N, C-alpha and C positions, 0 to 999 in steps of 0.2 A: 653838837653844833654850836661853836661858840658865838656869842654875840645875840643868841635868842634866848629868851627866858619863858619857855613853855614846855608842856608835857604832851608828847604825842598822844597819850591815852585820853587826855582831856578833849583833843580834837576829834578822836573816835567816838567818844562818849557823846558828844554833842552833834556828830554828824547827821545830816538829813537822812542819808541812806541808812537801811538797816544792816547791821554787822553781826554776824554770829560766827564764833570761833569753836570748833570741835576738836577733840583728840582724832588723830589719823587712825588709830586702831582701839577696838575692833570695829569693822564697818558694819557688821551684822548685828541685830538687837542683842543686848541693850545699847550698843554703839550706834553711830558715833556719838560720844558723850559730849554734851555742850559744856564748854569751860567760860564762855564769856558771851554776853549779849549787850548791846548798847542801849541807849534811851529810846532811840527810834524803834527798836524792837519791841520794847515794852509798851510803848504807845499804840503801835499798830496792832499787836497780837492780844494785848490785854493780860499777858503773862508777866508777872513781876521777875526781877533779876533772879530772886531766890527760887521761883517756881521753875525757871527755865534751866539754871545751871544744874547739871547733873542728870537732866534729861536727855532726849535726842530728838532731832528735828521731825521725827514721824509724828510727834504729838500735834504738828500743825497740818498734817495731812488727813484726808478721810477715804473712804471706799472709792469716791468718784474722782480722786485725784488721778490723773492720767498715768497708766501703768507704764507707758512707753518712756515718759519723761523720767519716772522714777528709776526705770532701768538703765537710762542714760546717765544718770547721776551715780548710780551704784557702780557702773562700769568704769567710769572715770576714777571714782575714789579708789576702787581695787588697784587700777593701774597708776594711781597717785598722779593723775593728769588733771590740768584745769578744764573746767566745763562751763558752758553757759547755757542756760535754758530759761523759758518762760513757764511758770508753774503756778497752779492755783492752791493756795494754802488757806487755812481756816483759822479765825481768831479763837480765843478761849470761849467767847460766847456763841460760836458757830458761824460767825459771819464770813462769807468767802471773800477773798482778795487775790489779786494777780500780782505776781512778783516777776522782774527780770533778774535773774540770779546769775551771778558770776562766782564760781567757787575755785579758789586758788590753793594749792599745796604750800605749806609753810616749812622751811627746812632749818635744822639747826646748824652749828658751826662746822660740822662734820658732813653736811650735805644730806642728812637723813630727814624724810618728811616726818614731822611730829605732830602737826596739826593742819587742819584745813580752816581757811577763811572764807566765809560767804558774804559777799557784798550784794545786797539786795535793794532793788528800786521798785516802789509800789507803782504799778502801771494799770491799776484797775480801771481807771477812767478811760485810758486810751483803749484797753481791751474791750470794755463795754461799748464803746463808740465802734469799734471794729465789728463786734457782733451785730450791732444795730445797722451799720451799713450793709453788712452781708445779708441781713434779713431783708432790708429794702431791696437789694439787687435780686432777691429770690421770689419776691412778691409783686403782685400787680397792684398799682397804686390805687386804682379806682375801687376794685372788689375786695382787696386785702388777701385774696387767694394766691396760691402758688402761681408763678409765671410758667411759661413755656419751658425755659431753661431749667427750673427746679423739677418739673414734671418729668422732663426727659431724664434727668439723672435718676429719679425715682423708679421709673419704669425699667431703666437699664439694670439697676440694682435688683429689682424684683426678678427680671428674666435670668440674671446671673444666679440668683438663688433657686430658681425654678431648674436650671441645668443641674445644680448640685443636690438639691433635696426633693425636686418635683413637688414643692409647694406651690398650689395653684394661685392664680389670682385673675381677677376679672377687670375689665375696662369698660367704662360708660362714656360714650360721647354724646354730648347734649348740645342743643341748638334751640334758641328761642324763636318760636315761629313768627314769621311776618315782622321781624325786628326792624327792617329797613323802613317798613311802613310806619313803625311807631316813631322813628326818627324824622321821617319826611312830614308826618301829619302833626306831630306834637312837639317836635324839637329835640336837640340832643340832650338838654337837661332832663327830660322825661325819660329819654333812652338811658340816661346814666342811672336814674332812680329804678329802672326795671332791672338793670345789671346788678345794682346793689340789693334789691330785694331777692333776686334770684339766688346771688351769692350767699345771703344769709340763710336761705332756705337749705342750700347744698351744705353749708357749714353745720347747721343744726342737726341734719340727719346724719351726715357722714364724717364730720370733723375727727371724731374718736377713732374711726375704724379705717379711714381712708385717706389717700392724697388727693385734695380737691384743687383743681387748677382753672384758671381762666386761660384759655390757650388761643383765643381769637376774640374778635369784636363782641359777638353775641355767642360764642362757642366756649363750651367748658368740657373738661374731661376729668374723670374720676377713677383713680386706681384703687381697688380694694385688694389688699393682700389677704391670702388665706381664705378666699371666698370664691365658690365657683358660680357660673352664670345662673344656675337654677335658683340659688339662694339670693343672689343679688337682684334678680328680676322683680320680686314683690317689694324691695326697697326702692328700686327705680320707680315703680308704679306708684308707690306711696309718695315719692318726691314729685312726680308728675301732677298727681292729685292736688298736692300742697300748692304747687305753683299756680295751678288752675283756679285756685280759691284766692290768690293774691290780687292786689290792685296797688296802683300809684296814683296820686293826685296830680293832675295837670291844670292849666289855666281854664280848660273847659270841662273839668270835673275828673272823676276817676275812671281810670281805663284798666282793663284786664289784659291778661297775656297767657299764652300757654307754651309748652316746651315739648319738643320731640326727643326721644331718647334711644340710642342704639347700643347693644350690649355685645361684647365678645369676651371669651375665656381664653387664657393662653392654652396652647396645644402642644403635643410632642413633636409636631413638625415645624413649629415656630423657630427660626433661627435669629431673627432680628426683630426688634420692637415695632418696626413699621408694619409687619405683617399682622400683628394683633390689632394696631390702630387701624388699619385699612378694614379690617373686618368689622370693627366697631362702626367705622364711617358708613360701611356698606348697609349695616342694619340701620343706622340712623337715616340714610337716604331712603331706605324702605319705609320707615315711619313717616317720613315727610311725604313720599309719593303715594301713601295710602291713606291720606287724610290729616296728616299732622296730630299733634296732641296725643301721641301713643307711644308705647315702648315696644321695641322690636328687638329680638335676640338674633345674633349671627346665624346665618343660613335660614332665617325666617322660621326658626324652630317654633317661635311664639311671637304673636303680634296682638297686643291688647289695647284697648282704649274704651272710653267711655262714649 
């Protein structure tokens, strides 16, 4: 181009976006072989130009790099077609980062694809914000527990797994006793403190083994994969006792509260999740109607209290 005194390589070298060029063949290891990386690549990944050239892009991936994304890339490379993906890669130090990656085939004068050029933009900040917003949309703002939407997704997946593998699961329906009276007598701030204390107790006991959700004002639901009702009942009783020992401070001093719990286990006749949840609610109502502050199992197999 006459009238311009610059080198396109200088522009690529200094570009803000990461640029990687590989040979078109072979696609499988040890290929595709990297023949060029720009300065943005070395700054982002921690690999020097000399370390990168001669290697292949797999050095930036790990076992948890999305396999579907890798398959999509390989399929496009074999077909010598352009492809656009978002992928998580890893720097030399092991730090993860997200890239919006566009891979384009480069052809010689005869029209043969000889190389691929990957133009990559760091979208880590955007992706992390997306994850954060997604987490917020799935969690109750007061308790920090899963919300109804997230719980419904979890129990649908567990029921689907049960259909395929007969892997059992149990549901606990929980309700704070006389919660309306707490709000009416001590105010909503006191009620919020009670919700938070109950949530903390649920997370402490069940967070590592179950999905714990706040599904209503004073209502909680716990889904325990791989556990039957008989095994879950002592845990529910342990939670009931723990909550009965808690208290929160109000303007007039400390107040105590209790919780009633109903338990149901998935069965071979269950076709939809509402059947399991309805039995847990029925057991919960049994606990309420027989004095509160107790644990009852579906079909009133067991009903224990202090």
